[in-house]
C-alpha positions as CSV (number, residue, x, y, z in Angstrom):
1,M,-6.6,-5.8,76.3
2,R,-7.7,-7.7,73.2
3,V,-8.1,-5.5,70.2
4,I,-9.2,-5.9,66.6
5,L,-8.4,-3.2,64.1
6,L,-10.7,-2.8,61.1
7,G,-10.4,-0.6,58.1
8,P,-10.2,-0.7,54.3
9,P,-6.9,-1.1,52.5
10,G,-4.8,2.1,53.0
11,S,-6.6,3.1,56.2
12,G,-3.4,2.7,58.2
13,K,-4.2,-0.4,60.3
14,G,-0.6,-1.8,60.1
15,T,0.9,1.5,61.3
16,Q,-1.6,1.9,64.1
17,A,-1.1,-1.7,65.2
18,N,2.7,-1.2,65.4
19,L,2.2,1.9,67.5
20,L,-0.3,0.2,69.8
21,Q,2.2,-2.7,70.2
22,E,4.9,-0.3,71.4
23,R,2.6,1.8,73.6
24,F,0.9,-1.1,75.5
25,S,3.6,-3.8,75.2
26,I,1.1,-6.3,73.7
27,P,1.9,-8.1,70.4
28,K,0.4,-7.4,67.0
29,I,-0.8,-10.6,65.4
30,S,-0.9,-10.6,61.6
31,T,-2.2,-13.7,59.9
32,G,0.4,-13.3,57.2
33,D,3.2,-13.3,59.8
34,I,1.9,-16.3,61.7
35,L,1.3,-18.3,58.5
36,R,4.9,-17.7,57.4
37,A,6.3,-18.5,60.8
38,A,4.3,-21.8,61.1
39,V,5.3,-22.9,57.6
40,S,9.0,-22.0,58.4
41,D,8.9,-23.9,61.7
42,G,7.2,-26.9,60.2
43,T,4.4,-27.2,62.7
44,D,1.4,-29.5,62.1
45,L,-0.9,-26.5,61.2
46,G,1.9,-24.9,59.2
47,S,2.4,-28.0,57.1
48,Q,-1.4,-28.1,56.5
49,A,-1.4,-24.4,55.5
50,K,1.6,-24.9,53.2
51,T,-0.3,-27.6,51.2
52,Y,-3.0,-25.0,50.4
53,M,-0.5,-22.2,49.8
54,D,1.6,-24.2,47.4
55,Q,-1.5,-24.9,45.3
56,G,-2.4,-21.2,45.3
57,Q,-5.5,-21.7,47.4
58,L,-6.8,-19.8,50.4
59,V,-5.9,-21.4,53.7
60,P,-9.1,-22.6,55.4
61,D,-10.5,-20.5,58.2
62,E,-10.2,-23.5,60.7
63,I,-6.4,-23.6,60.1
64,V,-6.0,-19.8,60.4
65,V,-8.0,-19.7,63.6
66,G,-6.0,-22.7,64.9
67,L,-2.8,-20.8,64.2
68,I,-4.1,-17.7,66.0
69,K,-5.0,-19.9,69.0
70,E,-1.4,-21.3,69.1
71,R,-0.1,-17.8,68.9
72,I,-2.2,-16.3,71.7
73,K,-1.2,-19.2,74.0
74,E,2.4,-17.7,74.1
75,P,3.4,-15.8,77.2
76,D,3.7,-12.4,75.5
77,C,-0.1,-12.5,74.9
78,D,-1.0,-12.9,78.6
79,N,-1.9,-9.2,78.8
80,G,-3.6,-9.1,75.4
81,F,-3.0,-8.7,71.7
82,I,-3.9,-6.7,68.6
83,L,-5.4,-8.5,65.6
84,D,-4.4,-6.8,62.3
85,G,-6.2,-8.1,59.2
86,F,-8.3,-10.7,60.8
87,P,-11.2,-11.4,60.8
88,R,-12.2,-10.5,57.3
89,T,-15.6,-12.1,57.2
90,I,-18.6,-12.7,59.5
91,V,-17.8,-16.5,59.4
92,Q,-14.2,-15.8,60.5
93,A,-15.4,-13.6,63.3
94,E,-17.8,-16.3,64.5
95,K,-15.0,-18.9,64.5
96,L,-12.7,-16.5,66.3
97,G,-15.3,-15.8,68.9
98,E,-15.9,-19.5,69.5
99,M,-12.2,-20.2,69.8
100,L,-11.6,-17.3,72.3
101,R,-14.6,-18.4,74.4
102,S,-13.2,-21.9,74.6
103,M,-10.1,-20.3,76.2
104,G,-12.1,-18.1,78.6
105,Q,-11.3,-14.9,76.6
106,D,-13.1,-12.4,74.5
107,I,-12.4,-9.4,72.3
108,D,-12.5,-6.2,74.3
109,V,-12.8,-3.5,71.6
110,V,-12.9,-3.3,67.8
111,V,-11.6,0.0,66.4
112,D,-12.7,0.8,62.9
113,L,-10.5,3.3,61.0
114,E,-12.8,5.3,58.8
115,V,-11.3,6.8,55.6
116,G,-13.2,7.9,52.5
117,K,-12.6,6.3,49.1
118,D,-11.0,9.4,47.5
119,E,-8.5,9.7,50.3
120,L,-7.7,5.9,50.1
121,L,-7.0,6.2,46.4
122,V,-4.6,9.1,47.0
123,R,-2.8,7.2,49.7
124,L,-2.5,3.9,47.9
125,T,-1.6,5.2,44.4
126,G,1.2,7.3,45.9
127,R,2.8,4.6,48.0
128,S,6.3,3.2,47.5
129,T,8.2,0.6,49.5
130,C,11.9,-0.1,50.0
131,K,13.0,-3.4,48.4
132,E,15.6,-3.9,51.2
133,C,14.0,-3.0,54.5
134,G,10.3,-2.6,53.7
135,A,10.1,1.1,54.8
136,M,7.1,2.9,53.2
137,Y,6.9,6.3,51.7
138,H,4.3,8.5,50.0
139,K,5.0,11.0,47.2
140,T,3.1,13.8,48.9
141,T,2.8,13.0,52.6
142,H,6.1,11.2,53.3
143,P,8.4,11.5,50.3
144,P,12.0,10.2,50.5
145,K,14.8,12.7,50.8
146,V,16.4,11.3,47.6
147,A,13.9,10.3,44.9
148,G,13.6,6.6,44.5
149,R,15.9,5.8,47.5
150,C,15.1,4.8,51.1
151,D,16.1,7.3,53.8
152,A,16.9,4.5,56.2
153,C,19.1,2.1,54.2
154,G,19.4,3.6,50.7
155,G,17.5,0.7,49.1
156,E,15.6,1.1,45.9
157,L,11.9,2.1,46.2
158,Y,9.2,0.4,44.2
159,Q,5.4,0.6,43.8
160,R,3.5,-2.6,44.5
161,D,1.7,-4.1,41.5
162,D,-1.6,-3.8,43.2
163,D,-1.2,-0.1,44.1
164,N,-2.9,1.1,40.9
165,E,-6.4,2.6,40.7
166,E,-8.1,-0.3,39.0
167,T,-6.8,-2.9,41.4
168,I,-7.4,-0.7,44.4
169,L,-11.1,-0.1,43.5
170,K,-11.5,-3.9,43.2
171,R,-9.9,-4.4,46.6
172,L,-12.2,-1.7,48.1
173,T,-15.3,-3.4,46.6
174,V,-14.2,-6.8,48.1
175,Y,-13.7,-5.0,51.5
176,K,-17.2,-3.5,51.3
177,Q,-18.8,-6.8,50.5
178,Q,-16.9,-9.1,52.8
179,T,-15.4,-7.1,55.7
180,E,-17.5,-4.0,56.2
181,P,-20.4,-6.1,57.6
182,L,-18.2,-6.8,60.6
183,K,-18.9,-3.3,61.8
184,N,-22.6,-4.1,62.3
185,Y,-21.6,-7.5,63.8
186,Y,-19.4,-6.0,66.5
187,E,-21.6,-3.0,67.0
188,K,-24.5,-5.3,68.1
189,Q,-22.0,-6.7,70.7
190,G,-21.3,-3.2,72.0
191,K,-17.6,-3.5,71.0
192,L,-17.3,-1.3,67.9
193,K,-15.7,2.2,68.1
194,T,-15.0,4.3,65.1
195,A,-11.9,6.5,64.7
196,P,-11.7,9.0,61.9
197,G,-8.6,8.0,59.9
198,R,-7.7,11.5,58.7
199,G,-4.9,13.7,59.9
200,T,-1.3,12.9,60.9
201,V,-0.3,9.4,62.2
202,D,0.0,10.9,65.7
203,E,-3.4,12.5,65.6
204,I,-5.0,9.2,64.5
205,F,-3.1,7.3,67.1
206,S,-4.3,9.6,69.8
207,R,-7.9,8.9,68.8
208,V,-7.2,5.1,68.7
209,C,-5.6,5.2,72.2
210,E,-8.7,7.0,73.6
211,M,-10.8,4.1,72.3
212,V,-8.7,1.2,73.6
213,N,-8.0,2.7,77.0
C-alpha cells in the first residue's frame, strides 16, 4: 500500500500518518525527516542538499525525489509507505510518478483531509508544543493538565512563531495556489479520495482507514 496524504496546514496529516504507520506497519516518509537524516549521515545527496540548506535555499525537487527513492529502497518499505508533506506541487508529483514507475511501483491512493479555513485557524492559533519532547496540545481540544507544561515530560510549552493568524492565512494561500491543484491531478488518475477532517482523531482515522483499505 503506497499512500499520499494531502491537506492544508492544520488538517492533521502528521497525526493520521503516524496512526496509519502503526496500524499497517508501513513507514511514514516525511521529506523533512529524510533530509535531516541524509545530511546527518553525509550521503552524496545529503551533502548536495546541505549546500542549498546552508544558503537558505529550497532543496531542488530532483534531490528530494532522489532521497525519497533511496528511502523506499529500504526493506521496511517493501509493503508500502505513507508520504506526508510531499508532493507539494504538480511538478513534484510528476517527478515522483516518473521515479516510482522506474522502480515498477505506483501510488495506490491519495487521501485528502478536507477542513474549512475557519476550523484551521482555530486549530493552528490554539496550538502549543513541548520544547523537550515535541508533544502537541491545544487550548480547547487538548489542553495540558498543568498550564504551560507538558503532561508527558513536564517540559515547557511554546507557540510556534508561524502559528499566528496572519502567517497562517499566508500559508493557506500558498497551499491553495501550489498544492490544492494536486487534488484534480490525482482525481484524473482515479486515485483521490476525500476524507472530512472534522471530528475526533479516532473518527477521522476510521474514515481514512476505510479509504486506504
